[in-house]
PDB file of N, CA, C and O in Angstrom:
ATOM      1  N   MET A   1      65.304  -2.636  80.901  1.00  0.00           N
ATOM      2  CA  MET A   1      64.964  -2.967  79.629  1.00  0.00           C
ATOM      3  C   MET A   1      66.744  -3.065  79.020  1.00  0.00           C
ATOM      4  O   MET A   1      67.537  -2.128  78.937  1.00  0.00           O
ATOM      5  N   SER A   2      66.963  -4.451  78.681  1.00  0.00           N
ATOM      6  CA  SER A   2      67.430  -4.864  77.521  1.00  0.00           C
ATOM      7  C   SER A   2      67.839  -4.696  75.878  1.00  0.00           C
ATOM      8  O   SER A   2      66.923  -5.287  75.308  1.00  0.00           O
ATOM      9  N   GLU A   3      68.671  -4.232  74.948  1.00  0.00           N
ATOM     10  CA  GLU A   3      68.333  -3.680  74.188  1.00  0.00           C
ATOM     11  C   GLU A   3      69.664  -4.784  72.998  1.00  0.00           C
ATOM     12  O   GLU A   3      70.872  -4.823  73.231  1.00  0.00           O
ATOM     13  N   ILE A   4      69.028  -5.469  71.912  1.00  0.00           N
ATOM     14  CA  ILE A   4      69.563  -5.631  70.882  1.00  0.00           C
ATOM     15  C   ILE A   4      70.662  -5.082  70.574  1.00  0.00           C
ATOM     16  O   ILE A   4      70.587  -3.921  70.172  1.00  0.00           O
ATOM     17  N   LEU A   5      72.847  -6.123  70.710  1.00  0.00           N
ATOM     18  CA  LEU A   5      73.035  -5.839  70.157  1.00  0.00           C
ATOM     19  C   LEU A   5      73.765  -5.820  69.459  1.00  0.00           C
ATOM     20  O   LEU A   5      74.156  -6.956  69.729  1.00  0.00           O
ATOM     21  N   TYR A   6      74.885  -5.299  68.114  1.00  0.00           N
ATOM     22  CA  TYR A   6      75.873  -5.893  66.981  1.00  0.00           C
ATOM     23  C   TYR A   6      76.792  -5.230  67.034  1.00  0.00           C
ATOM     24  O   TYR A   6      77.079  -4.086  67.388  1.00  0.00           O
ATOM     25  N   CYS A   7      77.369  -6.288  66.538  1.00  0.00           N
ATOM     26  CA  CYS A   7      79.136  -6.222  66.716  1.00  0.00           C
ATOM     27  C   CYS A   7      79.059  -6.767  64.766  1.00  0.00           C
ATOM     28  O   CYS A   7      78.493  -7.643  64.113  1.00  0.00           O
ATOM     29  N   LYS A   8      80.204  -5.372  64.445  1.00  0.00           N
ATOM     30  CA  LYS A   8      80.550  -4.704  63.217  1.00  0.00           C
ATOM     31  C   LYS A   8      81.183  -6.768  62.537  1.00  0.00           C
ATOM     32  O   LYS A   8      80.623  -7.642  61.875  1.00  0.00           O
ATOM     33  N   LYS A   9      82.817  -6.622  63.342  1.00  0.00           N
ATOM     34  CA  LYS A   9      83.599  -7.547  62.976  1.00  0.00           C
ATOM     35  C   LYS A   9      83.551  -8.769  63.076  1.00  0.00           C
ATOM     36  O   LYS A   9      84.459  -9.562  62.826  1.00  0.00           O
ATOM     37  N   CYS A  10      81.902  -9.121  63.654  1.00  0.00           N
ATOM     38  CA  CYS A  10      82.004 -11.182  64.044  1.00  0.00           C
ATOM     39  C   CYS A  10      80.421 -11.039  63.496  1.00  0.00           C
ATOM     40  O   CYS A  10      79.836 -11.734  62.665  1.00  0.00           O
ATOM     41  N   ASN A  11      80.188 -10.476  63.873  1.00  0.00           N
ATOM     42  CA  ASN A  11      78.321  -9.839  62.172  1.00  0.00           C
ATOM     43  C   ASN A  11      77.527 -11.056  63.385  1.00  0.00           C
ATOM     44  O   ASN A  11      76.803 -11.969  62.987  1.00  0.00           O
ATOM     45  N   SER A  12      77.908 -10.776  65.135  1.00  0.00           N
ATOM     46  CA  SER A  12      76.866 -11.108  65.508  1.00  0.00           C
ATOM     47  C   SER A  12      75.687 -10.054  66.508  1.00  0.00           C
ATOM     48  O   SER A  12      75.814  -8.903  66.925  1.00  0.00           O
ATOM     49  N   TYR A  13      74.750 -10.879  66.613  1.00  0.00           N
ATOM     50  CA  TYR A  13      74.097  -9.668  67.315  1.00  0.00           C
ATOM     51  C   TYR A  13      74.280 -10.572  69.283  1.00  0.00           C
ATOM     52  O   TYR A  13      74.135 -11.786  69.423  1.00  0.00           O
ATOM     53  N   THR A  14      74.723  -9.251  70.942  1.00  0.00           N
ATOM     54  CA  THR A  14      74.403  -9.542  72.147  1.00  0.00           C
ATOM     55  C   THR A  14      74.343  -8.747  73.076  1.00  0.00           C
ATOM     56  O   THR A  14      75.119  -7.809  73.263  1.00  0.00           O
ATOM     57  N   LEU A  15      73.131  -9.148  73.942  1.00  0.00           N
ATOM     58  CA  LEU A  15      72.673  -8.349  74.105  1.00  0.00           C
ATOM     59  C   LEU A  15      74.201  -6.889  75.789  1.00  0.00           C
ATOM     60  O   LEU A  15      73.952  -6.137  76.732  1.00  0.00           O
ATOM     61  N   ASP A  16      75.121  -7.242  75.286  1.00  0.00           N
ATOM     62  CA  ASP A  16      76.308  -6.980  76.049  1.00  0.00           C
ATOM     63  C   ASP A  16      76.887  -5.772  75.037  1.00  0.00           C
ATOM     64  O   ASP A  16      76.757  -5.395  73.872  1.00  0.00           O
ATOM     65  N   LYS A  17      77.712  -5.368  76.434  1.00  0.00           N
ATOM     66  CA  LYS A  17      78.971  -3.427  75.254  1.00  0.00           C
ATOM     67  C   LYS A  17      79.585  -4.117  74.762  1.00  0.00           C
ATOM     68  O   LYS A  17      79.988  -3.740  73.662  1.00  0.00           O
ATOM     69  N   ILE A  18      79.972  -5.321  75.170  1.00  0.00           N
ATOM     70  CA  ILE A  18      81.154  -5.807  74.496  1.00  0.00           C
ATOM     71  C   ILE A  18      81.079  -7.279  73.649  1.00  0.00           C
ATOM     72  O   ILE A  18      80.540  -8.270  74.141  1.00  0.00           O
ATOM     73  N   CYS A  19      81.534  -7.273  72.662  1.00  0.00           N
ATOM     74  CA  CYS A  19      81.621  -8.800  71.840  1.00  0.00           C
ATOM     75  C   CYS A  19      82.111  -9.889  72.524  1.00  0.00           C
ATOM     76  O   CYS A  19      83.241 -10.164  72.121  1.00  0.00           O
ATOM     77  N   SER A  20      81.603 -10.840  73.658  1.00  0.00           N
ATOM     78  CA  SER A  20      82.403 -11.715  73.902  1.00  0.00           C
ATOM     79  C   SER A  20      82.975 -13.008  73.600  1.00  0.00           C
ATOM     80  O   SER A  20      83.636 -13.778  74.297  1.00  0.00           O
ATOM     81  N   LYS A  21      82.232 -13.128  71.402  1.00  0.00           N
ATOM     82  CA  LYS A  21      83.238 -13.730  71.119  1.00  0.00           C
ATOM     83  C   LYS A  21      85.103 -13.162  70.224  1.00  0.00           C
ATOM     84  O   LYS A  21      85.855 -13.965  69.673  1.00  0.00           O
ATOM     85  N   CYS A  22      85.403 -11.432  70.380  1.00  0.00           N
ATOM     86  CA  CYS A  22      86.127 -10.875  69.671  1.00  0.00           C
ATOM     87  C   CYS A  22      86.434  -9.904  70.403  1.00  0.00           C
ATOM     88  O   CYS A  22      87.611  -9.586  70.572  1.00  0.00           O
ATOM     89  N   LYS A  23      85.480  -9.301  70.933  1.00  0.00           N
ATOM     90  CA  LYS A  23      86.054  -8.106  71.979  1.00  0.00           C
ATOM     91  C   LYS A  23      85.721  -6.947  71.369  1.00  0.00           C
ATOM     92  O   LYS A  23      86.524  -6.038  71.159  1.00  0.00           O
ATOM     93  N   GLU A  24      84.404  -6.931  71.029  1.00  0.00           N
ATOM     94  CA  GLU A  24      85.018  -5.476  70.062  1.00  0.00           C
ATOM     95  C   GLU A  24      83.649  -4.815  70.281  1.00  0.00           C
ATOM     96  O   GLU A  24      82.705  -5.604  70.316  1.00  0.00           O
ATOM     97  N   LYS A  25      83.404  -3.680  70.414  1.00  0.00           N
ATOM     98  CA  LYS A  25      82.519  -2.258  71.394  1.00  0.00           C
ATOM     99  C   LYS A  25      80.819  -3.139  70.508  1.00  0.00           C
ATOM    100  O   LYS A  25      81.214  -4.198  70.021  1.00  0.00           O
ATOM    101  N   THR A  26      80.055  -3.053  70.374  1.00  0.00           N
ATOM    102  CA  THR A  26      78.631  -3.216  69.818  1.00  0.00           C
ATOM    103  C   THR A  26      78.301  -2.019  69.801  1.00  0.00           C
ATOM    104  O   THR A  26      78.623  -0.901  70.202  1.00  0.00           O
ATOM    105  N   ILE A  27      77.317  -2.758  69.023  1.00  0.00           N
ATOM    106  CA  ILE A  27      76.749  -0.945  68.238  1.00  0.00           C
ATOM    107  C   ILE A  27      74.235  -1.263  69.030  1.00  0.00           C
ATOM    108  O   ILE A  27      73.495  -2.036  69.638  1.00  0.00           O
ATOM    109  N   LEU A  28      74.259  -0.416  68.556  1.00  0.00           N
ATOM    110  CA  LEU A  28      73.145  -0.084  69.265  1.00  0.00           C
ATOM    111  C   LEU A  28      72.055  -0.206  66.994  1.00  0.00           C
ATOM    112  O   LEU A  28      72.025   0.660  66.119  1.00  0.00           O
ATOM    113  N   LYS A  29      71.397  -1.754  67.000  1.00  0.00           N
ATOM    114  CA  LYS A  29      70.989  -1.581  65.096  1.00  0.00           C
ATOM    115  C   LYS A  29      70.344  -1.811  64.882  1.00  0.00           C
ATOM    116  O   LYS A  29      69.936  -2.971  64.942  1.00  0.00           O
ATOM    117  N   LYS A  30      69.263  -0.021  64.104  1.00  0.00           N
ATOM    118  CA  LYS A  30      68.248   0.133  64.493  1.00  0.00           C
ATOM    119  C   LYS A  30      67.584   0.944  63.625  1.00  0.00           C
ATOM    120  O   LYS A  30      67.954   2.084  63.907  1.00  0.00           O
ATOM    121  N   PRO A  31      66.434   1.007  62.291  1.00  0.00           N
ATOM    122  CA  PRO A  31      66.035   1.310  61.764  1.00  0.00           C
ATOM    123  C   PRO A  31      65.668   2.933  62.030  1.00  0.00           C
ATOM    124  O   PRO A  31      64.949   3.555  62.811  1.00  0.00           O
ATOM    125  N   ALA A  32      66.554   3.243  60.956  1.00  0.00           N
ATOM    126  CA  ALA A  32      65.241   4.409  61.344  1.00  0.00           C
ATOM    127  C   ALA A  32      63.871   5.040  61.388  1.00  0.00           C
ATOM    128  O   ALA A  32      62.950   4.796  60.608  1.00  0.00           O
ATOM    129  N   ARG A  33      63.856   5.979  62.517  1.00  0.00           N
ATOM    130  CA  ARG A  33      62.689   6.575  62.562  1.00  0.00           C
ATOM    131  C   ARG A  33      61.143   6.604  61.622  1.00  0.00           C
ATOM    132  O   ARG A  33      60.711   7.712  61.940  1.00  0.00           O
ATOM    133  N   PHE A  34      60.629   6.301  61.144  1.00  0.00           N
ATOM    134  CA  PHE A  34      59.387   6.757  60.371  1.00  0.00           C
ATOM    135  C   PHE A  34      59.218   8.472  60.267  1.00  0.00           C
ATOM    136  O   PHE A  34      59.757   9.172  61.123  1.00  0.00           O
ATOM    137  N   SER A  35      58.725   8.851  59.572  1.00  0.00           N
ATOM    138  CA  SER A  35      57.850  10.543  59.236  1.00  0.00           C
ATOM    139  C   SER A  35      57.739  10.640  58.432  1.00  0.00           C
ATOM    140  O   SER A  35      58.558  10.401  57.544  1.00  0.00           O
ATOM    141  N   PRO A  36      55.892  11.334  58.251  1.00  0.00           N
ATOM    142  CA  PRO A  36      55.480  11.411  57.228  1.00  0.00           C
ATOM    143  C   PRO A  36      56.091  12.980  56.381  1.00  0.00           C
ATOM    144  O   PRO A  36      55.409  13.589  55.558  1.00  0.00           O
ATOM    145  N   GLN A  37      57.650  13.447  56.869  1.00  0.00           N
ATOM    146  CA  GLN A  37      58.197  14.714  56.353  1.00  0.00           C
ATOM    147  C   GLN A  37      58.233  13.558  55.581  1.00  0.00           C
ATOM    148  O   GLN A  37      57.309  12.944  55.049  1.00  0.00           O
ATOM    149  N   ASP A  38      59.263  13.377  55.594  1.00  0.00           N
ATOM    150  CA  ASP A  38      60.295  12.361  54.619  1.00  0.00           C
ATOM    151  C   ASP A  38      61.551  12.957  53.817  1.00  0.00           C
ATOM    152  O   ASP A  38      61.719  12.778  52.611  1.00  0.00           O
ATOM    153  N   HIS A  39      62.499  13.764  54.734  1.00  0.00           N
ATOM    154  CA  HIS A  39      63.068  14.497  54.176  1.00  0.00           C
ATOM    155  C   HIS A  39      64.405  13.529  53.207  1.00  0.00           C
ATOM    156  O   HIS A  39      64.463  14.156  52.149  1.00  0.00           O
ATOM    157  N   TYR A  40      65.254  12.558  53.134  1.00  0.00           N
ATOM    158  CA  TYR A  40      65.332  11.913  52.639  1.00  0.00           C
ATOM    159  C   TYR A  40      65.147  11.125  52.277  1.00  0.00           C
ATOM    160  O   TYR A  40      65.945  10.237  51.977  1.00  0.00           O
ATOM    161  N   GLY A  41      63.595  11.149  52.120  1.00  0.00           N
ATOM    162  CA  GLY A  41      62.838   9.918  50.697  1.00  0.00           C
ATOM    163  C   GLY A  41      63.993   9.288  49.038  1.00  0.00           C
ATOM    164  O   GLY A  41      64.519   8.247  48.645  1.00  0.00           O
ATOM    165  N   LYS A  42      63.841  10.807  48.567  1.00  0.00           N
ATOM    166  CA  LYS A  42      64.105  11.164  47.726  1.00  0.00           C
ATOM    167  C   LYS A  42      65.098  10.320  47.343  1.00  0.00           C
ATOM    168  O   LYS A  42      65.081   9.246  46.742  1.00  0.00           O
ATOM    169  N   TYR A  43      66.276  11.231  47.958  1.00  0.00           N
ATOM    170  CA  TYR A  43      67.360  10.516  47.850  1.00  0.00           C
ATOM    171  C   TYR A  43      67.611   8.677  48.114  1.00  0.00           C
ATOM    172  O   TYR A  43      68.485   7.930  47.674  1.00  0.00           O
ATOM    173  N   ARG A  44      67.049   8.550  48.543  1.00  0.00           N
ATOM    174  CA  ARG A  44      66.970   7.157  48.906  1.00  0.00           C
ATOM    175  C   ARG A  44      66.154   6.202  47.263  1.00  0.00           C
ATOM    176  O   ARG A  44      66.675   5.287  46.625  1.00  0.00           O
ATOM    177  N   ARG A  45      64.780   6.873  47.018  1.00  0.00           N
ATOM    178  CA  ARG A  45      64.421   6.492  45.551  1.00  0.00           C
ATOM    179  C   ARG A  45      65.040   6.190  44.554  1.00  0.00           C
ATOM    180  O   ARG A  45      64.992   5.172  43.863  1.00  0.00           O
ATOM    181  N   GLU A  46      66.154   7.879  44.406  1.00  0.00           N
ATOM    182  CA  GLU A  46      66.563   6.683  43.656  1.00  0.00           C
ATOM    183  C   GLU A  46      68.124   6.965  43.543  1.00  0.00           C
ATOM    184  O   GLU A  46      68.661   7.709  42.722  1.00  0.00           O
ATOM    185  N   LEU A  47      68.849   6.083  44.713  1.00  0.00           N
ATOM    186  CA  LEU A  47      69.537   5.610  44.645  1.00  0.00           C
ATOM    187  C   LEU A  47      69.416   4.164  44.401  1.00  0.00           C
ATOM    188  O   LEU A  47      70.275   3.309  44.189  1.00  0.00           O
ATOM    189  N   LYS A  48      67.902   4.096  44.500  1.00  0.00           N
ATOM    190  CA  LYS A  48      67.253   2.186  44.697  1.00  0.00           C
ATOM    191  C   LYS A  48      67.030   1.796  43.193  1.00  0.00           C
ATOM    192  O   LYS A  48      67.224   0.684  42.703  1.00  0.00           O
ATOM    193  N   LYS A  49      66.543   3.036  42.494  1.00  0.00           N
ATOM    194  CA  LYS A  49      67.095   3.317  41.192  1.00  0.00           C
ATOM    195  C   LYS A  49      68.062   2.839  40.068  1.00  0.00           C
ATOM    196  O   LYS A  49      68.039   2.158  39.043  1.00  0.00           O
ATOM    197  N   LEU A  50      68.896   3.545  40.799  1.00  0.00           N
ATOM    198  CA  LEU A  50      69.815   2.828  40.406  1.00  0.00           C
ATOM    199  C   LEU A  50      70.771   1.124  40.507  1.00  0.00           C
ATOM    200  O   LEU A  50      71.297   0.356  39.702  1.00  0.00           O
ATOM    201  N   GLU A  51      70.538   1.204  42.199  1.00  0.00           N
ATOM    202  CA  GLU A  51      71.513   0.082  41.996  1.00  0.00           C
ATOM    203  C   GLU A  51      70.175  -0.842  41.571  1.00  0.00           C
ATOM    204  O   GLU A  51      70.221  -1.352  42.690  1.00  0.00           O
ATOM    205  N   LYS A  52      69.021  -1.514  40.949  1.00  0.00           N
ATOM    206  CA  LYS A  52      68.570  -1.756  40.255  1.00  0.00           C
ATOM    207  C   LYS A  52      69.119  -1.803  37.814  1.00  0.00           C
ATOM    208  O   LYS A  52      69.294  -2.624  36.914  1.00  0.00           O
ATOM    209  N   LYS A  53      69.117   0.005  38.091  1.00  0.00           N
ATOM    210  CA  LYS A  53      69.584  -0.712  36.904  1.00  0.00           C
ATOM    211  C   LYS A  53      71.244  -0.683  36.516  1.00  0.00           C
ATOM    212  O   LYS A  53      71.726  -0.321  35.442  1.00  0.00           O
ATOM    213  N   GLY A  54      71.889  -1.119  37.584  1.00  0.00           N
ATOM    214  CA  GLY A  54      73.013  -1.314  37.089  1.00  0.00           C
ATOM    215  C   GLY A  54      73.679  -2.111  37.763  1.00  0.00           C
ATOM    216  O   GLY A  54      74.819  -2.415  37.411  1.00  0.00           O
TER     217      GLY A  54
END
């Protein structure tokens, strides 16, 4: 199964490990896994509040 990879340099998605546009290495871009024991949820909520204020 192939996964969609992301190139940080040219902001494009591809199935290749090397970007065909800029020849940079691509990364796997997935969201963080959900967990009921969200250890960092407190910090993300605080950051979100600060971003709304500023």
